[in-house]
N, C-alpha and C positions, 0 to 999 in steps of 0.2 A: 504493500500500500504506500509506504514511504517513497519507493522508487517511482510509482505512478504519480504521486503528488509532486515529486521533484521534476519529473518530465513536464507535467502540466504547468507548473510554475515557470519553468524555463520558456515554454512555448508562449505562455501569456505575456511574459516580460518582453519577448521579442515582438509579439503582435502589438502590444500597447505602444512600443517604440515606433513601429511602422505606422500606426494610427497617428501618432504625434507628428511624425515627419511627413505625413500625407501619402505614404506608400500603401494605399488601400488594398491593392491587389495582393501584395505580400501579407498584409494583415489578415485578409480573408483566408488566404491559403493556410496560414499558421493556425488561425482560429478554427478552421474546418478540421484540421488535424486534431486539435484539442477536443473538438466536439465528438469526433469518432471515439475518443477515449472516455469522455464523460458527457453524455447527451443531456443530462439534467443539471448541468452546472450553470447557474444563473448569470455568473460573471461572463462566461464564454458566450452564452446566447445573447446577452445584452450587448456585448461589444461587437458581435457579428451584426446585430441590428444597426449599431452605430456605423460600422464600416460600410455596409450596404447603403445606408442613408447618405453617407458622404460620397459614395459612388453614383448617387442619383437613382439607385434601384429601390424605389420607395415601396413597391408592393412586397418585395422580399424583406425589406427592413420592417415593414408592418407585421409580417408573419413572425419574425423573430421577437419583436417587442411583445406581441400578443402571447407568445409562448412563455415569456418571462412571467407574465401575470398568471398564467395557468399553473405554474409550479407551486407545489404545496409549501416548500421551504425556500424562501428567497430573501436575501438581505438587501436587494436592490430596492430603493425607495419607489413605491408604487406610483406616486404622483409624477416622478421623473419619467418613469416608463410610459405613463398615460400621455404626458406631454409630447414624448417622442412618437407615440402612436398617432396623436393628433397631427403632428408635423408631417408625418408620412402621408396621412390622409389628405391634408391640405395640398400637398404637392401633387396629388392625383385628383385634385378638385372634388374630393368627397367631403364636402363641408358639413353635411348633417352628421356623418359619423364622427368627424373631428369634434363638433360641438358636444356630442354625447360624452366623449371622454373628458373634454375640458370642463364640462359642467360637474362631472364627478370630482375633478381636482378642486374646483372652486367651492363645491359643497363642503369639502374637508378643510380647505385653506382659502378663505374668502379674500385674503389680501395677496394672492399669488398674481403678481403683476404680469408675468409672462403668460400665464393661462388666460388672463383677462384680455391682454393684447391680442392673443391668437383668436379668442372667441370674437372679439370685435371685428377682426379681419374677416373671419368666416361669415359673419352676419352681413358685413359690407358686400362681400362677394355674392351673397345670396339676394342682394337688393333690399335687405331689411335695414335701411339706413337709420331709421329712428331707434331701433333696438341696438344697432351698432354704436350710435352716438351715446346712448344710455350706458352701454358697457364701457366705452372709453372714459366717460365721465366718472364711472365708478372707481376707476384707477386713482383719480385725484384724491379720494378719501385716504389713500395710503401713500401716494407719491405725487405731490403737486408739481414736480419738476420733470416728470417722465416725458422726454421729448417726442417719443414715438406716439404716445397717446395724445399729446397736445397737438401734434401735427395732424393726426387723423381726425381729432375733434374739429379743428379749424376747417379741414377739407370737407367734412360731412356737413358742418353748419352752412358752408357755402353751397354745397350740392343741394341742400334742402331750402336754401334761400332764407335762412333765419339768422338774425343778429350778425349781419355782415360786417359791421364795424368792429364788433368784438372778435369775429373770426379773423379779421385782418390783424388786429393787435396780437392775437395768439400766434398767427403765422409769422409775423415779423419778429416776435420774441424768439421763436424756434429758429428761424433763419439766421439770426445774429449769433446763435450758438454754434452754427456750423454752416458758413456761407457756401461751402463747396459741396454740400449734400444736394443731389439732384431732386430728391423728393421734397425737400424744404423749399427749394427754388420753385418747383412746380406748384406747390400749394400757395405760395405768395402770389404767383402769377395767376393762378386759377381764381383766387379770391378777388384780386384786382379786376379780372375779367367779369366776374359776377357783379362787381360794383360799377362796371361801365368805364373804368379807367384803362382803356385798351393800350395806351402807350406804356404805362407801367407794367401791364400784364405781359406785353411783348418782351420787355426787358428781362423779366424773371423767367418766362417760359423759354426764351432763347438761351439763357444761361443754363437752365436745366437740360436743354437739348444738347448744348456743347459738352456738358459733362457726361451725359448718357444719351447718345444720339439715336439709339435704336429701341428706346423704351416706348411701347405702344401707347401707354397712357399719356406720356408727355407729348408724343406726336399727335394724339387725338385732341389734346387741348390746344395745340398750335393750329391744327386744322379748324377747330371750332372758332378760334380767335379770328382767323382769316375770313370766315363767313360773316363775322360781326363787324370787322374793321377792315375795309377795303381801301 
């Protein structure tokens, strides 16, 4: 038994180093070897999920993360596993499934900022903008300076056409924290467009486009601006 444990520990050490350095193929190869030795080892299974997730193979990562939850004895934090499951589902645009797991996390940990942000994103993608806005605002109870939720709140307020001046103040506050962030530039430009200040809108949307030229949402906003301001 000691020999097996020594072999497993050596393999896991190599695999974790491969994960850290971004050599995901080697990490998967090592972890699959370890899985052949111990198929019920939660650490091996969880890290296989991480490796496949980093590779962009989200359906496979989902299967491994789900298996971790099914194990009777696991020292891996269940909320961490559920958030990774939700992330894998989001990447395959299965937003309802992601929300289910995120709600389980939020039920146990109401102040989990990461889970709330992910849930807000899912609701936004489903077109439930009011619910998404409510979720992002919930984050402010626990973290009043979370830039991601502030930016999303501003964008959704503008999308819904509510409190546009407040939306602009929020967007500009976030933008000043990181002027090279394309999402923040895009939101400021989008709010200005909703306010009818097309010159300012063009300035920020063009900056967003220069930083991230192939982003469909930024390009959509630029196209929308062209129809309004010729």
